[in-house]
C-alpha positions in Angstrom: -20.6 22.9 0.6 -21.3 24.4 -3.0 -18.2 26.5 -2.7 -16.0 23.3 -1.6 -17.4 21.3 -4.7 -16.5 24.2 -6.9 -13.1 24.2 -5.6 -12.7 20.5 -5.9 -14.0 20.6 -9.6 -11.2 23.1 -10.2 -8.5 20.9 -8.5 -9.9 17.9 -10.6 -9.6 20.0 -13.8 -5.9 20.8 -13.1 -5.3 17.2 -12.3 -7.1 16.2 -15.6 -5.0 18.6 -17.7 -1.9 17.4 -15.9 -2.9 13.6 -16.7 -3.4 14.6 -20.3 0.0 16.2 -20.6 1.6 13.0 -19.3 0.5 11.4 -22.4 3.2 13.4 -24.2 5.8 12.2 -21.6 4.7 8.6 -22.5 5.3 9.2 -26.3 8.8 10.8 -25.6 9.6 7.9 -23.3 8.7 5.3 -25.9 10.6 7.3 -28.6 13.8 7.5 -26.5 13.5 3.7 -25.5 13.1 2.7 -29.2 16.0 4.8 -30.1 18.2 3.3 -27.2 17.3 -0.1 -28.4 18.0 0.6 -32.2 21.3 2.5 -31.3 22.6 -0.4 -29.1 22.3 -2.9 -31.9 23.2 -0.5 -34.7 26.1 0.6 -32.8 27.4 -2.8 -32.3 27.1 -3.3 -36.1 29.0 -0.2 -37.1 31.4 -0.3 -34.0 30.3 3.1 -32.6 28.5 3.6 -29.3 25.4 5.4 -30.5 23.5 5.7 -27.2 24.4 7.3 -24.0 24.0 7.2 -20.3 22.1 10.3 -20.5 19.6 8.8 -22.9 19.1 5.9 -20.7 18.5 7.9 -17.7 16.2 10.4 -19.7 14.0 7.2 -20.3 14.2 6.3 -16.6 13.4 9.7 -15.5 10.4 10.0 -18.0 9.1 6.7 -16.7 9.2 8.0 -13.1 7.4 11.3 -14.2 4.8 9.4 -16.0 4.2 6.9 -12.9 4.2 9.8 -10.3 2.3 12.5 -12.1 -0.4 10.3 -13.4 -1.4 8.9 -10.0 -3.4 12.0 -9.2 -5.3 11.8 -12.6 -5.9 8.1 -12.2 -7.7 8.9 -8.8 -9.6 11.7 -10.2 -10.6 9.7 -13.3 -11.4 6.7 -11.0 -8.9 4.7 -13.0 -7.0 3.6 -10.0 -6.3 0.0 -9.1 -8.6 -1.5 -6.4 -9.8 -4.9 -5.2 -13.1 -5.2 -6.7 -14.3 -8.4 -5.5 -17.3 -6.9 -3.4 -17.1 -3.2 -4.2 -18.8 -3.4 -7.5 -21.7 -5.0 -6.1 -22.2 -2.3 -3.5 -24.6 0.5 -3.8 -23.0 4.0 -4.7 -23.8 5.2 -1.1 -21.7 2.1 0.3 -18.9 2.8 -2.3 -18.6 6.4 -1.3 -18.4 5.5 2.4 -15.8 3.0 1.6 -13.8 5.6 -0.5 -14.3 8.3 2.0 -12.9 6.0 5.1 -10.1 4.9 2.6 -9.1 8.4 1.7 -9.3 9.7 5.3 -7.5 6.6 7.0 -4.9 5.5 4.1 -4.6 7.8 1.2 -4.1 11.3 3.0 -1.8 9.7 5.7 0.2 7.9 3.1 0.6 11.0 1.1 1.5 13.2 4.2 4.0 10.8 5.4 5.6 10.4 2.0 6.1 14.1 1.4 7.5 14.5 5.1 9.9 11.5 4.7 11.1 12.7 1.2 11.7 16.3 1.7 14.9 16.0 3.4 16.4 13.8 0.8 15.2 16.1 -1.7 16.4 19.2 -0.1 19.8 17.5 0.2 19.9 16.6 -3.4 19.2 20.1 -4.3 21.8 21.4 -1.9 24.4 19.6 -3.9 22.9 19.7 -7.2 23.0 15.9 -7.3 24.2 14.4 -10.4 24.1 10.8 -11.8 27.4 8.7 -10.8 27.3 7.5 -14.2 29.8 9.3 -16.8 27.6 11.6 -19.0 24.6 11.1 -16.7 21.9 13.7 -15.8 21.0 15.8 -12.7 19.3 13.6 -10.2 17.8 16.4 -8.1 14.8 17.1 -10.7 13.7 13.6 -10.7 14.0 13.3 -6.8 11.6 16.5 -6.7 8.8 14.6 -8.5 8.2 12.2 -5.4 7.0 14.9 -2.9 5.4 16.9 -5.6 3.4 14.0 -6.9 2.4 12.8 -3.3 1.3 16.3 -2.7 -0.9 16.4 -5.9 -2.1 12.8 -5.0 -3.2 14.1 -1.6 -4.8 17.3 -3.0 -6.6 15.0 -5.3 -7.9 12.9 -2.2 -8.9 16.1 -0.4 -10.9 17.3 -3.5 -12.9 14.2 -3.5 -14.1 14.4 0.0 -17.0 16.9 -0.5 -18.6 14.6 -3.2 -18.0 11.5 -1.2 -19.7 13.3 1.6 -22.7 14.1 -0.2 -23.2 10.7 -1.8 -22.5 8.8 1.3 -25.1 10.7 3.3 -27.6 12.0 0.6 -31.0 11.3 1.6 -32.5 8.6 -0.5 -32.5 4.7 -0.6 -30.2 2.8 1.9 -28.1 0.5 0.0 
């Protein structure tokens, strides 16, 4: 079990580094969004289009990347959304059992199904090197790739939680 815990901690470190890296994507996304807003109004004032479809799509792609790549970090850092009406009042053992069941019955099947369903669409997108239909738009295949990648990383984060949840859920001590 100690080897699994060490492996899980390594996976958690990778997700933490990725989550911290996503912060820079947020900064880029906000910068591009601010530029787009200013350029749109300044362009009207001077009579020249200062923004482009590529910049608008870059902002959208960065938002998708932030949302998708931060999800595994949110799970690892225990910052994900949960309905906490009763959960917060439970003992650590009971919370670990709920998290374990949720991971096994919901998170892992969801991630596996999402990867399975999205792979053919991503493969088709790569096969044709799909481009935006908008003039001056960006390639679509890289952003589509983020879906199975992020779901795979989220599933890996879920798997990495299992050893610690098992230990907490069935550790000797007080029942709660």
